[in-house]
N, C-alpha and C positions, 0 to 999 in steps of 0.2 A: 362397431361404430363409433367416432367421436365427434359431437356435435359442437360447433365453435358457435355458443351463445352470443357472444358479441359482435357476432356478424349479423344477427337476428335482431336488435335494439338498437335503437337511434343513439347515435354519437352523443347526442348533447339534447337536453329540453330546450336549449336556448334559441331563439329565431334569431336569423339576422335583420335587423333592425336598427334605428339611430340609439344606440346603447346608451351613450352619452347623454342623450337631450330626457329621455324616458330617467334615465337613473337621476339626474338633475331635479326632474321636475319629484320623484318619489320619495327627494330627500329633503325639498321643502315642505312634503306633506309632513316630515317629523319634526321639521323647525316649526311650522304652525301647531303643532301639537303643544313642544315646550314651551311656547309662547302662550298659547291657550291656557296653558297648567298656569302659568305663573303667572297670568292675569285673572285664575280660579274664574274662567269662562266655560262653563260645560257645554254653552250653545256651541260656541267656536271649536272647543275640543270636538268634539260630536259631529261638527259640518262636514267632516273627512270621511263619516261614513255611511255606506249605504243605508235604505231603507230595511232592506233586507237583509242584514249584516249577521255572523252569526261572531260572538265574541265570547272568549274563555279566559276566564282570569289566571291568574297565576296558583290561587287556592282549587281550581276547578270550575268554579260557578260560571253557568252558562247563561247569555244573554241572547236570547233568539232575535231580535230586532232591535232597530233604533231606539225605540219610544224604552225599552228594558233598561239599554244601555245606557240612553241617556238619565234616565231615572238611577242608576247604580252610581255615574259621575257624577251629580249633582251631589249623593249622600256622601261619596268620597270626596270630594270637594269640599264642603261643609265639613265633614268631622277630622279632616286632616288640611287646614286653611294655609299651612305653611310649606305643603307638599315642593317637593323640584323634581324635575325627571328630567333626566338626559339620552337618548338615544344614538347608539352608534349602531350605523347598518353593516351587517358583515358580509350580507352578498344579495346581489340583485339579480332575479333569473328573469328575463323575459322570454313570455310563452306564446305563442299563438294565438291569435284571436284576441290582442290586445288585453293580456293578462299578464301578471308578473308574479314572481312568487321573491317574498323578501325575508329574511333574515337579518334578526334585528336584537341588539341586547339592549335593554334597559335598565337602568340604576334610578332609584325613586327613593330619595331621601324628605324626612321629616328631622326637627328638633327631636324627636324621641327615637328613631331608628332609621335605619338605610337599608336597601334588599337592591339584588340584583335578578333581572329575570333576564330570560330566551323567548322572542316569538318567532313564529311562524307567521307573516301577514301576506294576503291573497288581495291583491288589487285590481281593480278591471278599470278599463280606460275608457270612459263615454264623454262627447264634444269635449275634446282635447285635454279633459281632466284624468288627474288617476283619482281614484275612488277606492276606499276598505272595504273589502265583502265578507272576510273571514280574517279571525285573529285568534291563535295559542299559544299563549304562552305556560312558563313553566318557572319557576324560580330553579337559581342555581344553587345548589348544597353549597351551603359553609358562607355566604354569603351574607346573612343578616344580620345585624349587628345592631342592637340597642343601646340609644345613648345616654348616659346620665348625665345630671348635673356634676356630680364628679369628675366624670369624664371630660365634661367641656371645659373646664377650669385648667385643664392640665394643660 
């Protein structure tokens, strides 16, 4: 007997809701992150994360709460004062219970290097706001580029 396993699983994880409004609100979170990084404002940058956030950076370091993540971002912004980031949302999937899984591509540039990573971000909606409660990033192979003074003058 052959069992059709496709019939046994849900057709999609996405729930019927106002996808456009939620996607726009989530896009604004990433715009806030870009603006905060450009301003070198770690408090504003980290204002989108829950207190119990779990954040895994592209190097594999795990930050288990807001305080750990904020300390990491304070150091990163101090050590790379000219860093800029751009986020591109690849997919937004709204799940039951006011949650969303968002796949993102981020390009980080400094005068010395640029690198692209992709991440899976988990959002939760509370009080009409979308908050990031979990992030897992991984570098995209072959995208790291070291900039040199000679290359900058070309």
